[in-house]
N, C-alpha and C positions, 0 to 999 in steps of 0.2 A: 452637713449631710442631713441628718434627721434630728430636728430640734427636740423632739419628744423622746429620744432614745440615745442618751449619751453613752450608755453601756454598750449598746449595739455599735455605735460609731467607733468606739475604742476597739471592740472586738474585731470588727471588719478591718480596721486599719492594721491591727496587729497580725491577724491570721492571713492577710494577703501579702505580707512582707515575705520575700523569697527566703530569708534566713530564719523564719519563724519555727520551722519544724516540718513534719510531714503533713500531707493533705489530711490524713486521718486525725492528726492533732488539731488542725484547723476546724474540721467538722465537729470534733468534740467541743471546741470552744463555742461553736454556733448552735449546738443542740438545743439549749434552753430557749432560743429564739425560734428555731425551726419547728419545735414541737408544739408551739402555741399557734393555733390557726389564725389568731389575730395579727401575728407578726411575721409569719413565714413569707408572705408576699413582700413585706418590707425588707426582709433579708435579701431576697432576690433583687429587688430594686436597688438596694444599697450596693450590692456586689457589682451590678452592671454600671451604676453611676461611678463607682470606684475605678472600674476598668477604663471608662472614658475620661476620667480626670487624671489618670496615670498613663497616658499613651506613650510617654517617653520610657517607661519601664516595662519592657517586653516580659521580663521575669514576673512582675506583678500581675500583668494581664494573663499570662500563661497560668499562673497559680489560680486566678479567679476562674478561668475556664475549667481547670481541674476540679475546683470546689463545686462549681455549678453542675458539672457532669456527675459528680458523686452524689449530690443532693437531689437531683431532679426526680429520681424514682423513689427515694426515701420519703420525701416531703413534697407532695403534689401541690404545685402552685395553682392559682385560679386560672381560668381560661384567658382572662385579660393579661395576666402576667406571662402566660405561655406565648401569646402573640408578641409581647414585648421581648421575650427571650429569643424568639425566632428572628425578630428584627436585629437583635444584638448579634446573633450568629452571622447574619448577612453583613452587618456594618463594621464589626470590629476588625476584620482582616484589612479593611481600607485604612485603618488607623495605626495598626501595629503590624510589623513584619513578624509572622509567627513561624516557628520551626516546623518542619514537616510532621513530627509526632503530635505537636499541639494542634496543628491544623486538622489532623485526623481526629483528635479529640473533639474539636469544634464541630466537625462534620457529624460525629456520633451524637453530640449534644443536640444539634439541629434535627437529626433524624428522630431522636427520642422525643423532642418537643412536638414534631409533626405527628408522630404516632399517638402521643397523648391527646393531641387536638383532633385526631381523626383524619389527618392529611395536611398537606401544605396549604397555608392560607396567605402567605405573603409573597408568592411568586411575583406579584405585581410590584413589590417594593423594589426589586432589582431594576425596574423600569424607571425609577426615579420619583416615586411617590413620597418618600421620606428624604429629608435633606441628607447629604453625605456626612458621614461621621468624621471625615477629614477636616471638617470645620472645627473651630475651637470648642473645647469642652463646654464652655458657657453657652455657646450657640446650639450644641448638639443635644445635651441632656434635656432641655425644655421641649425640644421637638420630637422626643421619643414618643412611641405609642403610649396611650393612656395607662397601659398596664405596667409601665416602668417609670412613670413620672414620680418625682419625689413627693413624699408625704410625711406625716407624723404618725407615730404609733399611738 
C-alpha cells in the first residue's frame, strides 16, 4: 500500500475488517492519521485503494464506505482527493454488489463530496472518461484520478 506508512497500512487493514468492531472504533484507530493534515489525504487514498483491492469482500467495502461517510465532514480532504472520492462513489457499485442501505450511504457520501466541492464535477465520468472499476484492481488503481493515486507519507 504505502511504503512510508507501515502503521497506517496495518491500521487500515485492521479497521476495515468486518469483525474489527464498530465504525466508531475504526475511526478512533484512524484519528492520529486523520488529524495530521499531511496524512489525512493519504488515509482517504488508502481506504479507496483497499476497497478496490478487496472487491470480493462486500462486507469490507461496505465498512470502508461507512468509514468514509463518517470521516468526510470531520476531516476535510483536499479538492483533488474530493474529486477522487466522487470517482470512487461512481465506480465502486460496478465492482461490488452493495446492499440497499449501503448504497444509500454511498449516495450520501457522493452528495456530501459534491457539496464540499461546490457541485458535481464528475458527471462526465459516467460517460466513460475513466476506465471501468470492474477491471482488475491492478489495472484500476493506477488509472484513478490523481487525487486518489497511491503515494507515500
